[in-house]
NUTI-886048 format. One record per residue (C-alpha): residue in one letter; x, y, z. Coordinates in steps of 0.02 Angstrom, whole numbers, padded with zeros to 5 digits, always signed. Layout:
N
AXYZ;...
END
This chain:
373
M-02681-05100+00808;S-02547-05006+00712;V-02431-05132+00631;R-02291-05132+00504;I-02227-05278+00401;I-02041-05317+00396;E-01960-05435+00272;V-01839-05550+00362;G-01664-05534+00291;D-01536-05584+00421;K-01499-05706+00561;R-01576-05594+00694;G-01735-05579+00592;K-01747-05767+00572;N-01727-05790+00759;R-01868-05666+00788;F-01972-05759+00659;I-01941-05925+00749;D-01986-05848+00918;V-02159-05784+00868;P-02256-05940+00927;W-02192-05910+01104;R-02288-05746+01096;I-02449-05838+01050;Y-02462-06005+01142;P-02385-06013+01317;G-02514-05998+01455;R-02661-06009+01335;Y-02642-06168+01233;P-02571-06311+01337;H-02582-06436+01193;W-02458-06338+01086;V-02293-06430+01061;P-02148-06305+01051;P-02036-06347+00903;L-01850-06364+00932;R-01774-06196+00891;M-01616-06275+00821;E-01720-06382+00703;R-01819-06229+00645;R-01659-06135+00608;D-01599-06277+00498;F-01770-06289+00415;L-01761-06105+00365;D-01581-06113+00307;P-01565-06129+00116;R-01393-06206+00141;K-01467-06350+00241;N-01643-06374+00173;P-01644-06438-00009;F-01823-06376-00033;F-01749-06205-00067;E-01662-06271-00223;H-01828-06267-00316;A-01922-06138-00214;T-01918-05953-00175;V-01971-05908+00001;K-01998-05739+00084;L-02022-05723+00271;F-02121-05579+00344;L-02142-05515+00522;A-02281-05405+00590;V-02215-05281+00718;D-02322-05167+00827;E-02286-04987+00875;R-02178-05046+01022;G-02069-05152+00908;V-02145-05315+00973;C-02173-05455+00848;C-02357-05501+00841;G-02363-05614+00689;R-02269-05698+00549;I-02297-05779+00379;A-02199-05858+00237;G-02238-05831+00053;I-02184-05984-00048;I-02162-06012-00234;N-02133-06197-00261;R-02075-06215-00441;N-02087-06406-00436;H-02271-06393-00388;N-02308-06276-00532;T-02213-06386-00655;T-02307-06540-00594;Y-02480-06462-00607;G-02452-06333-00743;D-02529-06196-00638;K-02475-06035-00552;T-02511-06075-00371;G-02410-05997-00231;F-02423-06040-00048;F-02425-05962+00123;G-02359-06053+00274;L-02281-06042+00447;F-02423-05924+00490;E-02438-05867+00671;C-02534-05716+00730;I-02613-05635+00881;E-02803-05624+00878;D-02813-05467+00774;D-02891-05451+00601;A-02782-05302+00553;V-02621-05394+00594;A-02677-05549+00501;G-02732-05445+00352;A-02564-05358+00343;L-02474-05526+00345;F-02585-05605+00213;G-02568-05448+00109;A-02379-05455+00116;A-02375-05638+00063;A-02503-05607-00074;G-02403-05460-00141;F-02245-05565-00151;L-02334-05708-00239;K-02424-05595-00362;A-02261-05508-00406;G-02190-05682-00441;G-02328-05718-00567;M-02438-05824-00455;E-02627-05820-00479;V-02683-05914-00323;M-02621-05915-00143;R-02649-06081-00053;G-02615-06133+00124;P-02566-06155+00257;M-02422-06258+00186;N-02267-06272+00296;M-02183-06269+00168;C-02242-06406+00049;V-02354-06559+00042;N-02210-06665+00110;D-02202-06557+00268;D-02345-06526+00388;M-02492-06430+00316;G-02671-06378+00347;L-02761-06270+00473;L-02829-06363+00623;V-03017-06327+00629;D-03080-06468+00740;G-02994-06569+00878;F-02907-06438+00984;D-02915-06538+01145;H-02772-06656+01098;P-02589-06614+01063;P-02532-06641+00885;M-02436-06798+00846;I-02265-06795+00763;M-02256-06691+00603;M-02435-06627+00619;P-02482-06444+00646;Y-02575-06359+00787;N-02650-06184+00798;P-02774-06083+00903;P-02959-06097+00856;Y-02969-05914+00805;Y-02851-05939+00657;E-02997-06001+00553;K-03085-05834+00575;L-02927-05739+00527;V-02906-05842+00369;T-03086-05836+00308;G-03101-05654+00359;F-02969-05610+00230;G-03070-05697+00094;F-02991-05869+00083;Q-03107-06009+00025;P-03091-06190+00088;I-03036-06315-00044;V-03000-06478+00046;N-03017-06559+00218;L-02888-06677+00292;L-02930-06801+00429;A-02834-06879+00572;H-02901-07044+00640;I-02862-07112+00812;Q-02867-07292+00874;V-02833-07373+01040;S-02771-07550+01017;P-02853-07691+01116;G-02692-07789+01102;Q-02709-07881+00938;A-02769-07847+00763;P-02947-07902+00726;E-02948-08088+00687;R-03029-08063+00517;F-02880-07957+00462;E-02756-08087+00523;R-02847-08223+00427;G-02864-08114+00272;V-02679-08072+00270;A-02629-08253+00287;I-02740-08301+00140;A-02675-08156+00034;Q-02493-08200+00067;R-02521-08381+00014;K-02615-08325-00142;Y-02499-08188-00203;G-02334-08238-00124;F-02288-08068-00053;T-02179-08048+00100;V-02168-07910+00229;R-02007-07871+00320;K-01935-07736+00432;V-01819-07603+00363;N-01638-07658+00373;M-01553-07522+00475;R-01381-07594+00434;D-01414-07549+00252;Y-01512-07391+00288;D-01447-07290+00141;G-01485-07433+00022;E-01660-07453+00093;V-01690-07266+00072;R-01642-07275-00112;R-01761-07419-00140;I-01904-07339-00044;Q-01892-07172-00136;D-01954-07244-00300;V-02099-07328-00212;Y-02144-07169-00118;N-02147-07059-00272;S-02241-07191-00374;A-02369-07239-00242;W-02409-07058-00199;A-02407-06988-00376;E-02597-06988-00390;N-02631-06913-00218;W-02701-06737-00203;G-02563-06607-00209;A-02424-06735-00224;V-02256-06672-00287;A-02114-06796-00309;M-01972-06768-00188;T-01801-06736-00263;D-01657-06853-00219;K-01585-06722-00102;E-01752-06692-00016;F-01783-06877+00011;K-01609-06909+00080;H-01624-06756+00192;L-01790-06817+00262;A-01723-06993+00285;K-01573-06927+00380;D-01685-06828+00498;L-01805-06974+00526;K-01665-07097+00563;M-01642-07018+00735;I-01819-07066+00787;L-01862-07209+00670;D-01903-07376+00753;P-01869-07521+00632;D-02008-07620+00717;L-02130-07492+00645;C-02061-07476+00469;F-02098-07612+00341;I-02058-07658+00162;A-02164-07775+00055;E-02090-07875-00088;V-02164-07985-00224;N-02040-08109-00297;G-01898-07998-00242;E-01976-07840-00317;L-02012-07696-00200;A-02201-07676-00194;G-02235-07554-00052;F-02181-07485+00114;S-02258-07423+00274;L-02189-07296+00396;S-02251-07262+00571;L-02157-07157+00698;P-02162-07151+00887;D-02249-06990+00939;I-02094-06896+00993;N-02205-06743+01023;Q-02249-06823+01191;A-02070-06786+01242;L-02044-06622+01148;I-02192-06541+01235;H-02087-06537+01395;L-01931-06455+01319;N-01994-06280+01275;G-01898-06287+01113;R-01723-06312+01183;L-01613-06466+01195;F-01477-06381+01297;P-01427-06372+01434;F-01558-06487+01513;G-01679-06525+01372;L-01582-06676+01313;F-01604-06762+01481;K-01790-06723+01478;L-01801-06791+01302;L-01721-06956+01351;W-01831-06968+01507;Y-01997-06932+01423;K-01954-07032+01268;R-01970-07190+01373;R-02151-07141+01412;I-02211-07125+01232;N-02370-07226+01213;A-02428-07182+01037;V-02373-07195+00856;R-02422-07100+00701;V-02445-07195+00539;I-02358-07073+00421;T-02380-07163+00257;T-02427-07329+00181;G-02383-07338-00003;V-02411-07483-00122;I-02362-07478-00306;K-02519-07477-00413;K-02498-07648-00495;F-02486-07730-00322;R-02632-07643-00237;H-02756-07786-00256;M-02652-07907-00151;G-02694-07850+00026;I-02521-07782+00063;D-02592-07631+00151;A-02687-07746+00270;A-02526-07841+00305;F-02439-07678+00349;Y-02582-07634+00465;C-02573-07801+00558;E-02384-07794+00580;N-02387-07615+00640;Y-02533-07651+00756;K-02447-07798+00841;N-02275-07718+00856;A-02335-07551+00921;Y-02438-07635+01056;A-02294-07749+01105;K-02182-07596+01126;G-02305-07510+01244;M-02383-07394+01115;P-02567-07444+01103;R-02628-07278+01033;G-02612-07248+00846;E-02651-07102+00733;A-02675-07121+00545;S-02650-06953+00462;W-02677-06864+00353;I-02820-06936+00249;L-02923-06835+00125;E-03101-06818+00187;S-03156-06857+00008;N-03061-07023+00011;T-03213-07122+00064;A-03133-07292+00030;M-02987-07260+00147;N-03093-07178+00281;H-03215-07323+00278;A-03073-07448+00289;L-03002-07359+00441;E-03174-07360+00524;K-03183-07548+00498;M-03014-07564+00583;G-03077-07471+00737;F-03014-07296+00698;Q-03119-07140+00721;V-03095-06960+00661;Y-03035-06847+00801;K-02951-06702+00710;R-02992-06607+00552;Y-02876-06492+00454;R-02918-06376+00308;L-02829-06295+00162;Y-02886-06133+00081;D-02866-06041-00084;L-02868-05855-00122;A-02875-05786-00298;L-02739-05655-00323;
END
């Protein structure tokens, strides 16, 4: 196929960029969850997304001889990542493409050229746009829709990526569990013993002091995740921006804070799987999508465990098990017996083994790739 690459530079180009997935998925991939177009516009707007304050992003479209968009990609230079790791790694993300090696090659080539011109030595991805957003290429588990803030793509994307020369660097796992109604008794007993021994308490997030809770949680988040693969500390603006977005869907019965003698020791965040409602909206809230959202929101029966973070000096106390028990009980009581824990590094054998003991099993696998520039 004859294709040319266009750099997106105006509002019309961004709208075309946002619309590309509707060229790929409808009618072929029923498990795809269309993103809200209005949310995607805000996500790509440097005036609204604080990620752009420390990143340079170029958006590219692939257009065929008829002028029809047949693919897209973002080239991303995240200066905070390179400062954190002392490397010269750039990223590609927001990749969508028809099943055509030439189109994919042209897109990867455009992103690689931008990154190389910016001094990058490696192109890594897919990253949409950083480790704090959704990332990874789905390579196993296509027969289930993605849960909230997790990616989805056609199976042939793996061939397009490896065909260009990318090499896999890390696998990420999603575990699924169907609750029988109560946490295993051994966990309940263990948590009770741990709380008596170490004196920690677990409480729900106080929504009446949401801004204050966000400030307290930010330090725990950045500290607890500092040693995780690819972690980059979120800026104040990024964390507040994310917290503001999550507030609309956050359920305080699924968000917990642990304290030891009044000191914040950890937090756990799970979210109702709002994708179960979004899949019916075709990307639009108006004029009728809002009513559909409210209707299908009542039918949500699953949660995604987004993160469980415990400050290092408190990790021996069993706080993570306490989070698990509270989340388990509350989700089931609210009619959401299905739970996904994601993402977990495949190499994190301790965490994966612990999830297996709790009744979880791997049902999706994602992969990140590197390409030397």
